[in-house]
VOKE-54536 format. One record per residue (C-alpha): residue number from 1; x, y, z. Coordinates in steps of 0.5 Angstrom, whole numbers, plus 500, padded with zeros to 3 digits. Layout:
N
<node><zanu>NUM</zanu><c1>X</c1><c2>Y</c2><c3>Z</c3></node>
...
END
This chain:
236
<node><zanu>1</zanu><c1>500</c1><c2>500</c2><c3>500</c3></node>
<node><zanu>2</zanu><c1>503</c1><c2>507</c2><c3>498</c3></node>
<node><zanu>3</zanu><c1>505</c1><c2>511</c2><c3>504</c3></node>
<node><zanu>4</zanu><c1>501</c1><c2>518</c2><c3>505</c3></node>
<node><zanu>5</zanu><c1>507</c1><c2>522</c2><c3>503</c3></node>
<node><zanu>6</zanu><c1>509</c1><c2>518</c2><c3>496</c3></node>
<node><zanu>7</zanu><c1>501</c1><c2>519</c2><c3>495</c3></node>
<node><zanu>8</zanu><c1>501</c1><c2>526</c2><c3>495</c3></node>
<node><zanu>9</zanu><c1>508</c1><c2>527</c2><c3>491</c3></node>
<node><zanu>10</zanu><c1>505</c1><c2>522</c2><c3>486</c3></node>
<node><zanu>11</zanu><c1>498</c1><c2>527</c2><c3>486</c3></node>
<node><zanu>12</zanu><c1>502</c1><c2>533</c2><c3>485</c3></node>
<node><zanu>13</zanu><c1>506</c1><c2>530</c2><c3>479</c3></node>
<node><zanu>14</zanu><c1>499</c1><c2>531</c2><c3>475</c3></node>
<node><zanu>15</zanu><c1>499</c1><c2>538</c2><c3>477</c3></node>
<node><zanu>16</zanu><c1>506</c1><c2>541</c2><c3>476</c3></node>
<node><zanu>17</zanu><c1>512</c1><c2>540</c2><c3>471</c3></node>
<node><zanu>18</zanu><c1>518</c1><c2>537</c2><c3>474</c3></node>
<node><zanu>19</zanu><c1>522</c1><c2>540</c2><c3>479</c3></node>
<node><zanu>20</zanu><c1>525</c1><c2>540</c2><c3>486</c3></node>
<node><zanu>21</zanu><c1>520</c1><c2>541</c2><c3>491</c3></node>
<node><zanu>22</zanu><c1>525</c1><c2>540</c2><c3>497</c3></node>
<node><zanu>23</zanu><c1>530</c1><c2>543</c2><c3>499</c3></node>
<node><zanu>24</zanu><c1>528</c1><c2>550</c2><c3>498</c3></node>
<node><zanu>25</zanu><c1>528</c1><c2>557</c2><c3>501</c3></node>
<node><zanu>26</zanu><c1>524</c1><c2>555</c2><c3>507</c3></node>
<node><zanu>27</zanu><c1>526</c1><c2>548</c2><c3>508</c3></node>
<node><zanu>28</zanu><c1>534</c1><c2>548</c2><c3>509</c3></node>
<node><zanu>29</zanu><c1>539</c1><c2>542</c2><c3>511</c3></node>
<node><zanu>30</zanu><c1>543</c1><c2>541</c2><c3>517</c3></node>
<node><zanu>31</zanu><c1>550</c1><c2>539</c2><c3>516</c3></node>
<node><zanu>32</zanu><c1>550</c1><c2>532</c2><c3>519</c3></node>
<node><zanu>33</zanu><c1>543</c1><c2>530</c2><c3>516</c3></node>
<node><zanu>34</zanu><c1>538</c1><c2>527</c2><c3>515</c3></node>
<node><zanu>35</zanu><c1>536</c1><c2>532</c2><c3>509</c3></node>
<node><zanu>36</zanu><c1>530</c1><c2>530</c2><c3>505</c3></node>
<node><zanu>37</zanu><c1>530</c1><c2>531</c2><c3>498</c3></node>
<node><zanu>38</zanu><c1>523</c1><c2>531</c2><c3>494</c3></node>
<node><zanu>39</zanu><c1>521</c1><c2>532</c2><c3>487</c3></node>
<node><zanu>40</zanu><c1>516</c1><c2>531</c2><c3>481</c3></node>
<node><zanu>41</zanu><c1>517</c1><c2>528</c2><c3>475</c3></node>
<node><zanu>42</zanu><c1>513</c1><c2>528</c2><c3>468</c3></node>
<node><zanu>43</zanu><c1>513</c1><c2>523</c2><c3>462</c3></node>
<node><zanu>44</zanu><c1>520</c1><c2>523</c2><c3>458</c3></node>
<node><zanu>45</zanu><c1>525</c1><c2>524</c2><c3>464</c3></node>
<node><zanu>46</zanu><c1>530</c1><c2>519</c2><c3>465</c3></node>
<node><zanu>47</zanu><c1>529</c1><c2>513</c2><c3>469</c3></node>
<node><zanu>48</zanu><c1>535</c1><c2>515</c2><c3>473</c3></node>
<node><zanu>49</zanu><c1>539</c1><c2>521</c2><c3>475</c3></node>
<node><zanu>50</zanu><c1>545</c1><c2>524</c2><c3>479</c3></node>
<node><zanu>51</zanu><c1>544</c1><c2>529</c2><c3>485</c3></node>
<node><zanu>52</zanu><c1>550</c1><c2>534</c2><c3>486</c3></node>
<node><zanu>53</zanu><c1>551</c1><c2>539</c2><c3>491</c3></node>
<node><zanu>54</zanu><c1>553</c1><c2>546</c2><c3>489</c3></node>
<node><zanu>55</zanu><c1>554</c1><c2>553</c2><c3>493</c3></node>
<node><zanu>56</zanu><c1>553</c1><c2>560</c2><c3>489</c3></node>
<node><zanu>57</zanu><c1>553</c1><c2>556</c2><c3>482</c3></node>
<node><zanu>58</zanu><c1>560</c1><c2>552</c2><c3>484</c3></node>
<node><zanu>59</zanu><c1>561</c1><c2>545</c2><c3>485</c3></node>
<node><zanu>60</zanu><c1>568</c1><c2>545</c2><c3>488</c3></node>
<node><zanu>61</zanu><c1>569</c1><c2>542</c2><c3>495</c3></node>
<node><zanu>62</zanu><c1>574</c1><c2>540</c2><c3>499</c3></node>
<node><zanu>63</zanu><c1>573</c1><c2>532</c2><c3>499</c3></node>
<node><zanu>64</zanu><c1>571</c1><c2>529</c2><c3>505</c3></node>
<node><zanu>65</zanu><c1>567</c1><c2>522</c2><c3>507</c3></node>
<node><zanu>66</zanu><c1>561</c1><c2>527</c2><c3>507</c3></node>
<node><zanu>67</zanu><c1>562</c1><c2>530</c2><c3>500</c3></node>
<node><zanu>68</zanu><c1>566</c1><c2>528</c2><c3>494</c3></node>
<node><zanu>69</zanu><c1>570</c1><c2>534</c2><c3>490</c3></node>
<node><zanu>70</zanu><c1>565</c1><c2>535</c2><c3>485</c3></node>
<node><zanu>71</zanu><c1>559</c1><c2>535</c2><c3>490</c3></node>
<node><zanu>72</zanu><c1>556</c1><c2>529</c2><c3>487</c3></node>
<node><zanu>73</zanu><c1>553</c1><c2>525</c2><c3>493</c3></node>
<node><zanu>74</zanu><c1>548</c1><c2>521</c2><c3>489</c3></node>
<node><zanu>75</zanu><c1>548</c1><c2>516</c2><c3>483</c3></node>
<node><zanu>76</zanu><c1>543</c1><c2>512</c2><c3>480</c3></node>
<node><zanu>77</zanu><c1>537</c1><c2>515</c2><c3>483</c3></node>
<node><zanu>78</zanu><c1>531</c1><c2>512</c2><c3>481</c3></node>
<node><zanu>79</zanu><c1>527</c1><c2>518</c2><c3>478</c3></node>
<node><zanu>80</zanu><c1>520</c1><c2>515</c2><c3>480</c3></node>
<node><zanu>81</zanu><c1>522</c1><c2>514</c2><c3>487</c3></node>
<node><zanu>82</zanu><c1>520</c1><c2>522</c2><c3>488</c3></node>
<node><zanu>83</zanu><c1>524</c1><c2>522</c2><c3>495</c3></node>
<node><zanu>84</zanu><c1>530</c1><c2>521</c2><c3>498</c3></node>
<node><zanu>85</zanu><c1>534</c1><c2>522</c2><c3>505</c3></node>
<node><zanu>86</zanu><c1>541</c1><c2>524</c2><c3>505</c3></node>
<node><zanu>87</zanu><c1>545</c1><c2>523</c2><c3>511</c3></node>
<node><zanu>88</zanu><c1>552</c1><c2>525</c2><c3>510</c3></node>
<node><zanu>89</zanu><c1>554</c1><c2>523</c2><c3>517</c3></node>
<node><zanu>90</zanu><c1>552</c1><c2>516</c2><c3>517</c3></node>
<node><zanu>91</zanu><c1>559</c1><c2>513</c2><c3>515</c3></node>
<node><zanu>92</zanu><c1>565</c1><c2>512</c2><c3>520</c3></node>
<node><zanu>93</zanu><c1>568</c1><c2>519</c2><c3>522</c3></node>
<node><zanu>94</zanu><c1>561</c1><c2>522</c2><c3>522</c3></node>
<node><zanu>95</zanu><c1>563</c1><c2>527</c2><c3>517</c3></node>
<node><zanu>96</zanu><c1>559</c1><c2>533</c2><c3>516</c3></node>
<node><zanu>97</zanu><c1>557</c1><c2>538</c2><c3>510</c3></node>
<node><zanu>98</zanu><c1>560</c1><c2>545</c2><c3>509</c3></node>
<node><zanu>99</zanu><c1>555</c1><c2>550</c2><c3>512</c3></node>
<node><zanu>100</zanu><c1>553</c1><c2>557</c2><c3>510</c3></node>
<node><zanu>101</zanu><c1>548</c1><c2>559</c2><c3>505</c3></node>
<node><zanu>102</zanu><c1>547</c1><c2>559</c2><c3>497</c3></node>
<node><zanu>103</zanu><c1>547</c1><c2>552</c2><c3>496</c3></node>
<node><zanu>104</zanu><c1>543</c1><c2>549</c2><c3>491</c3></node>
<node><zanu>105</zanu><c1>542</c1><c2>542</c2><c3>488</c3></node>
<node><zanu>106</zanu><c1>543</c1><c2>540</c2><c3>481</c3></node>
<node><zanu>107</zanu><c1>539</c1><c2>533</c2><c3>478</c3></node>
<node><zanu>108</zanu><c1>544</c1><c2>531</c2><c3>472</c3></node>
<node><zanu>109</zanu><c1>542</c1><c2>526</c2><c3>467</c3></node>
<node><zanu>110</zanu><c1>549</c1><c2>522</c2><c3>465</c3></node>
<node><zanu>111</zanu><c1>550</c1><c2>519</c2><c3>458</c3></node>
<node><zanu>112</zanu><c1>553</c1><c2>513</c2><c3>456</c3></node>
<node><zanu>113</zanu><c1>560</c1><c2>517</c2><c3>455</c3></node>
<node><zanu>114</zanu><c1>560</c1><c2>520</c2><c3>462</c3></node>
<node><zanu>115</zanu><c1>557</c1><c2>527</c2><c3>460</c3></node>
<node><zanu>116</zanu><c1>552</c1><c2>530</c2><c3>464</c3></node>
<node><zanu>117</zanu><c1>546</c1><c2>534</c2><c3>462</c3></node>
<node><zanu>118</zanu><c1>543</c1><c2>538</c2><c3>467</c3></node>
<node><zanu>119</zanu><c1>535</c1><c2>536</c2><c3>468</c3></node>
<node><zanu>120</zanu><c1>533</c1><c2>542</c2><c3>474</c3></node>
<node><zanu>121</zanu><c1>536</c1><c2>546</c2><c3>479</c3></node>
<node><zanu>122</zanu><c1>533</c1><c2>547</c2><c3>486</c3></node>
<node><zanu>123</zanu><c1>532</c1><c2>554</c2><c3>490</c3></node>
<node><zanu>124</zanu><c1>537</c1><c2>556</c2><c3>494</c3></node>
<node><zanu>125</zanu><c1>538</c1><c2>554</c2><c3>501</c3></node>
<node><zanu>126</zanu><c1>542</c1><c2>554</c2><c3>507</c3></node>
<node><zanu>127</zanu><c1>546</c1><c2>548</c2><c3>511</c3></node>
<node><zanu>128</zanu><c1>546</c1><c2>550</c2><c3>518</c3></node>
<node><zanu>129</zanu><c1>550</c1><c2>546</c2><c3>524</c3></node>
<node><zanu>130</zanu><c1>546</c1><c2>541</c2><c3>528</c3></node>
<node><zanu>131</zanu><c1>547</c1><c2>536</c2><c3>534</c3></node>
<node><zanu>132</zanu><c1>543</c1><c2>530</c2><c3>532</c3></node>
<node><zanu>133</zanu><c1>545</c1><c2>526</c2><c3>526</c3></node>
<node><zanu>134</zanu><c1>540</c1><c2>520</c2><c3>525</c3></node>
<node><zanu>135</zanu><c1>541</c1><c2>515</c2><c3>520</c3></node>
<node><zanu>136</zanu><c1>534</c1><c2>512</c2><c3>518</c3></node>
<node><zanu>137</zanu><c1>528</c1><c2>515</c2><c3>515</c3></node>
<node><zanu>138</zanu><c1>521</c1><c2>514</c2><c3>518</c3></node>
<node><zanu>139</zanu><c1>520</c1><c2>507</c2><c3>519</c3></node>
<node><zanu>140</zanu><c1>516</c1><c2>502</c2><c3>514</c3></node>
<node><zanu>141</zanu><c1>515</c1><c2>507</c2><c3>508</c3></node>
<node><zanu>142</zanu><c1>520</c1><c2>504</c2><c3>504</c3></node>
<node><zanu>143</zanu><c1>523</c1><c2>511</c2><c3>503</c3></node>
<node><zanu>144</zanu><c1>531</c1><c2>510</c2><c3>500</c3></node>
<node><zanu>145</zanu><c1>536</c1><c2>513</c2><c3>504</c3></node>
<node><zanu>146</zanu><c1>544</c1><c2>515</c2><c3>502</c3></node>
<node><zanu>147</zanu><c1>549</c1><c2>515</c2><c3>507</c3></node>
<node><zanu>148</zanu><c1>555</c1><c2>520</c2><c3>506</c3></node>
<node><zanu>149</zanu><c1>560</c1><c2>520</c2><c3>500</c3></node>
<node><zanu>150</zanu><c1>557</c1><c2>519</c2><c3>493</c3></node>
<node><zanu>151</zanu><c1>552</c1><c2>513</c2><c3>494</c3></node>
<node><zanu>152</zanu><c1>547</c1><c2>510</c2><c3>490</c3></node>
<node><zanu>153</zanu><c1>540</c1><c2>510</c2><c3>493</c3></node>
<node><zanu>154</zanu><c1>538</c1><c2>502</c2><c3>493</c3></node>
<node><zanu>155</zanu><c1>539</c1><c2>502</c2><c3>501</c3></node>
<node><zanu>156</zanu><c1>532</c1><c2>499</c2><c3>504</c3></node>
<node><zanu>157</zanu><c1>530</c1><c2>502</c2><c3>510</c3></node>
<node><zanu>158</zanu><c1>530</c1><c2>499</c2><c3>517</c3></node>
<node><zanu>159</zanu><c1>524</c1><c2>499</c2><c3>522</c3></node>
<node><zanu>160</zanu><c1>527</c1><c2>504</c2><c3>527</c3></node>
<node><zanu>161</zanu><c1>532</c1><c2>510</c2><c3>527</c3></node>
<node><zanu>162</zanu><c1>539</c1><c2>509</c2><c3>527</c3></node>
<node><zanu>163</zanu><c1>545</c1><c2>513</c2><c3>530</c3></node>
<node><zanu>164</zanu><c1>553</c1><c2>513</c2><c3>528</c3></node>
<node><zanu>165</zanu><c1>557</c1><c2>511</c2><c3>534</c3></node>
<node><zanu>166</zanu><c1>564</c1><c2>513</c2><c3>535</c3></node>
<node><zanu>167</zanu><c1>567</c1><c2>507</c2><c3>531</c3></node>
<node><zanu>168</zanu><c1>562</c1><c2>508</c2><c3>525</c3></node>
<node><zanu>169</zanu><c1>557</c1><c2>502</c2><c3>527</c3></node>
<node><zanu>170</zanu><c1>550</c1><c2>504</c2><c3>527</c3></node>
<node><zanu>171</zanu><c1>546</c1><c2>503</c2><c3>533</c3></node>
<node><zanu>172</zanu><c1>538</c1><c2>503</c2><c3>533</c3></node>
<node><zanu>173</zanu><c1>534</c1><c2>508</c2><c3>537</c3></node>
<node><zanu>174</zanu><c1>527</c1><c2>509</c2><c3>538</c3></node>
<node><zanu>175</zanu><c1>528</c1><c2>517</c2><c3>537</c3></node>
<node><zanu>176</zanu><c1>526</c1><c2>520</c2><c3>531</c3></node>
<node><zanu>177</zanu><c1>523</c1><c2>527</c2><c3>532</c3></node>
<node><zanu>178</zanu><c1>528</c1><c2>530</c2><c3>528</c3></node>
<node><zanu>179</zanu><c1>527</c1><c2>527</c2><c3>522</c3></node>
<node><zanu>180</zanu><c1>519</c1><c2>527</c2><c3>524</c3></node>
<node><zanu>181</zanu><c1>520</c1><c2>534</c2><c3>524</c3></node>
<node><zanu>182</zanu><c1>523</c1><c2>535</c2><c3>517</c3></node>
<node><zanu>183</zanu><c1>518</c1><c2>530</c2><c3>514</c3></node>
<node><zanu>184</zanu><c1>512</c1><c2>534</c2><c3>517</c3></node>
<node><zanu>185</zanu><c1>515</c1><c2>541</c2><c3>514</c3></node>
<node><zanu>186</zanu><c1>516</c1><c2>537</c2><c3>508</c3></node>
<node><zanu>187</zanu><c1>509</c1><c2>534</c2><c3>508</c3></node>
<node><zanu>188</zanu><c1>506</c1><c2>541</c2><c3>510</c3></node>
<node><zanu>189</zanu><c1>509</c1><c2>544</c2><c3>504</c3></node>
<node><zanu>190</zanu><c1>507</c1><c2>539</c2><c3>499</c3></node>
<node><zanu>191</zanu><c1>500</c1><c2>540</c2><c3>501</c3></node>
<node><zanu>192</zanu><c1>500</c1><c2>547</c2><c3>501</c3></node>
<node><zanu>193</zanu><c1>503</c1><c2>547</c2><c3>494</c3></node>
<node><zanu>194</zanu><c1>497</c1><c2>542</c2><c3>492</c3></node>
<node><zanu>195</zanu><c1>492</c1><c2>546</c2><c3>495</c3></node>
<node><zanu>196</zanu><c1>495</c1><c2>552</c2><c3>491</c3></node>
<node><zanu>197</zanu><c1>495</c1><c2>548</c2><c3>484</c3></node>
<node><zanu>198</zanu><c1>488</c1><c2>546</c2><c3>485</c3></node>
<node><zanu>199</zanu><c1>485</c1><c2>553</c2><c3>487</c3></node>
<node><zanu>200</zanu><c1>489</c1><c2>556</c2><c3>481</c3></node>
<node><zanu>201</zanu><c1>485</c1><c2>550</c2><c3>477</c3></node>
<node><zanu>202</zanu><c1>479</c1><c2>552</c2><c3>480</c3></node>
<node><zanu>203</zanu><c1>479</c1><c2>559</c2><c3>478</c3></node>
<node><zanu>204</zanu><c1>481</c1><c2>558</c2><c3>471</c3></node>
<node><zanu>205</zanu><c1>475</c1><c2>553</c2><c3>470</c3></node>
<node><zanu>206</zanu><c1>471</c1><c2>558</c2><c3>473</c3></node>
<node><zanu>207</zanu><c1>473</c1><c2>564</c2><c3>469</c3></node>
<node><zanu>208</zanu><c1>472</c1><c2>560</c2><c3>463</c3></node>
<node><zanu>209</zanu><c1>465</c1><c2>558</c2><c3>465</c3></node>
<node><zanu>210</zanu><c1>463</c1><c2>565</c2><c3>466</c3></node>
<node><zanu>211</zanu><c1>466</c1><c2>567</c2><c3>459</c3></node>
<node><zanu>212</zanu><c1>462</c1><c2>562</c2><c3>456</c3></node>
<node><zanu>213</zanu><c1>456</c1><c2>564</c2><c3>459</c3></node>
<node><zanu>214</zanu><c1>457</c1><c2>571</c2><c3>457</c3></node>
<node><zanu>215</zanu><c1>459</c1><c2>569</c2><c3>450</c3></node>
<node><zanu>216</zanu><c1>452</c1><c2>565</c2><c3>450</c3></node>
<node><zanu>217</zanu><c1>448</c1><c2>571</c2><c3>453</c3></node>
<node><zanu>218</zanu><c1>451</c1><c2>576</c2><c3>447</c3></node>
<node><zanu>219</zanu><c1>449</c1><c2>571</c2><c3>442</c3></node>
<node><zanu>220</zanu><c1>442</c1><c2>571</c2><c3>444</c3></node>
<node><zanu>221</zanu><c1>441</c1><c2>578</c2><c3>445</c3></node>
<node><zanu>222</zanu><c1>444</c1><c2>579</c2><c3>438</c3></node>
<node><zanu>223</zanu><c1>439</c1><c2>574</c2><c3>435</c3></node>
<node><zanu>224</zanu><c1>433</c1><c2>577</c2><c3>438</c3></node>
<node><zanu>225</zanu><c1>435</c1><c2>584</c2><c3>436</c3></node>
<node><zanu>226</zanu><c1>432</c1><c2>583</c2><c3>429</c3></node>
<node><zanu>227</zanu><c1>426</c1><c2>581</c2><c3>432</c3></node>
<node><zanu>228</zanu><c1>425</c1><c2>587</c2><c3>437</c3></node>
<node><zanu>229</zanu><c1>426</c1><c2>591</c2><c3>431</c3></node>
<node><zanu>230</zanu><c1>421</c1><c2>588</c2><c3>427</c3></node>
<node><zanu>231</zanu><c1>416</c1><c2>588</c2><c3>433</c3></node>
<node><zanu>232</zanu><c1>417</c1><c2>596</c2><c3>434</c3></node>
<node><zanu>233</zanu><c1>416</c1><c2>597</c2><c3>426</c3></node>
<node><zanu>234</zanu><c1>409</c1><c2>593</c2><c3>427</c3></node>
<node><zanu>235</zanu><c1>407</c1><c2>597</c2><c3>433</c3></node>
<node><zanu>236</zanu><c1>408</c1><c2>604</c2><c3>429</c3></node>
END
């Protein structure tokens, strides 16, 4: 059974064109994660793509376990997934993303010769420091996650939240408030976007119906003018 979040994402794709929904100007990231990435897709898009982080339109970073030099931290991502969670600190050493403002995400399609084609770019967002790093998405939804570095999004989710110990091993915990807050904010933004799109569609249909009724009324009046003139002559 499809989770409510995936259902809403799938529904939104019927209303608006392909784009990155989160992160955006109001939903930012933290340096350890977890960081939610959501997007919409349309027919004709490539089946898989890569995700690249850039800052001020430049993708050149000091390489670390959290992020390679070219900023491409996700490879072979299934475009039909519509959601992914990037947890950069979930490898040995607990690496962190750089912090600051002016960050964007690029979705890149990779051809057989290794060249990259830009599919879409997110809104600019910020990456801030945070104390808590958790390594699993919400339990039981099947949402894919990515640990630090350049990784594919084929990892299955667990039934609990996992944190990284000093040795780099994962240990489970029932605490998921940080990720829940992120997902809640994302879900709220998606619902607002869906409602706004629906309202715009309703207004468009209402205006079109009013124009149709006005045109019909004008045609009826035009048709009755000759009859009114003839009646006036007969009265005279």
